[in-house]
N, C-alpha and C positions, 0 to 999 in steps of 0.2 A: 644249842646250849647257850644260855644267857651268861654274860660275863659280869662278875662282881668287881668292878674297878676300885671300890672302896677297900676291899679286903685283899685283893691280889693284883700282881703285875703279870702281864701276859707277854709272851714272846713266840714268834714263829720263825723257824729256820728250815732251810733246805739242806739235806745231808745226803752224801753218796751212800748207797745201800750197804756197801761193804765196810763203811766206817760208822754206821749208825750206833752200834752198841758203845763204841769208844766215845763218840761225841755226846751221847746221852749220859754217860758216866761223868763226863766233864761238867755238863750242865747240872747234874744232880749234886755234884760236889759244891756247886755255887748256890745251892738252895732251890733249884728249879725241879719241878715234877712234871712228868709227861702227862698231857691230857689226851692227846690223840696223835696217831701216826697214820699217814696214808701215802700211797704211792703217788709220785708226781705224775700229772696227766700228760706232760710233754716228753719227759725223759724217763726211760725205763729203769735206769740205774740210780734214780734219785728218790728220796722220801721227803715228805713235807711233815714237819713235826711241830705240834703246838705244845707250849710249856706254860706253866704258871708258877709263881712264887709268892709267898705271903708279902703283902705290901709293907708291913711293919716287921721286917726281919732284922735281927741284930747285925751290926757291922755291915749294913747295906752299902754304904759308900765304898768301903774297901772291897766288898764282893763285886760291885759294879766295875771297879778299877781292874780287879783280877780277871773279870769276864772279858773286858775289852782287850787286855793283853793276851788272854787265851785265844780269843777269836782271831786276833791279828797273827799270832803264831801259827794257828791252824791254817789260816789262809795263806801264809807264807810257805807252808809245806807244799801246797798245790803249786805255787809259783816256782819253787825250787824244782819240783818234779817236772813241770812243763818246760823249764829252761835248762834241764840237766845236760842235754846233748846238743844245744843250739850251735856251738862252734863246730863240732865235728860234722853236724848235718850241713852246715854252710860250706865247709871244706869239701865234703863229699859232692855236693851239688856243683860247686865251681870246678872241681876236678873232672866230674862227669861231662860237663859242658866242654871243657878244654879237650878232653879225650875224644869227644864226639866231633869237634871241629877238626882236630888233627886227622881223625879217621876219614872224615868227609874230604878234606883237602888231599889226603893220600890216595883215596879211591879214584878221584877224578883222573889223575894222570895214569894210574894203573889201567883204567878202563879205556880212556880216550886217547892217550898219547901213543905215538908210534916210535918216538925217539927212546932209545935205551936208557939214556941218562935221566929222562923224565920219569920213566917207569921205576927206575931205581930210587929216585927221589920220592915217588909215591909210596913205594914199599917202606921206605924209611919213615915216612909220616905215619903209616899204619902201625909200624913197630913202635914208634914213639907214643902213639895213642895207647897201645897195650901196656907200655912201660908206665905211663901216667896212671892208667887204671889200676895196675898192680900196686904202685906206690901209694895211691889214694887209699886202697883197701888197708894197707899196712899202717899208714899214718892215721887214718880214721879209727882203726881198731885200738891203737895206742891212745889216741885222744879220748875215745869213749871210756876206756878203763880209767883214765885220770879223771875225767868228768864225773864218772860214777862214784869214784872214791871221794872227790870233793863234795858232791851232792849228798852222799851218805853222811859225811861229817857234819854238813849243815843241818841235815834232817835230825841227826842224833842230838845236836845242840838245841834245836827247836823242841824236840820231844822232851829233853831234860828241862827246858824252861816250862813247858806245859805241866810236867810232873811237879815241879817246884810250886807252880801256881796252885795246882790242885791240893798239894800238901798244905799250903798256907790256908786255902779255903777250908780244909778239914779242921784246922785249929779254930777258925772263926765260926763254923757251923758244924760241930762234930756229929750231931745226931743225924744230919742229912747225908754225911759223907761216908758212912760205914761201907757202903757198896762200892765206893770208888777206890778202895785200897788196892795198891798194886796195879793201878790203871795203865801206866806206861812203864812197865819194867823194861828198861832200856837195854836192848841187845842189838847187835847189828842186824839180826834177822828182822826186827821190827822196822828198822830204817830201810832195809832192802825191800820189805813188803810195801812200805809207803812209796818207795821209788819205782817199783815194778808194778804196783797195783794201780 
């Protein structure tokens, strides 16, 4: 397909398969139309989308600005999702290492020592490693719940921003945006879907 750069602007984006319809609605609201969608050759859950928009579109500068903000917000959703449990994961790893060290240092006297007090010290180390493991599970589960709540709040905030950008785009190019109405009806289920998906 030959491109007509005098009449149209062109854009190519890579999109996760499960978010394709939402992302396409966002771009449609900004005046873009889909030319072609194909599966990414490297990643099974990605699609490669080619879009075009009339070169001489009304309010183009504002639409470009809204597009940059929208793309930045959508990219930050990925970052929020990827970093949602970073602290609890770090605590879990550190506690697991500490528990393993305690168990190792406890097992050595239990197996190798003949003195009763050394064996008692070894069993104390093994017991301490179990206590650390149980405490880590409790602490990490509490931390994960808090992290999920915080991430959900941030995701809802970003989804609201995207919705407001799309609504503004609808006022700038209303003929193009009829299909994008109700794009991001914000409920906690949407935020949970982004966080878990």
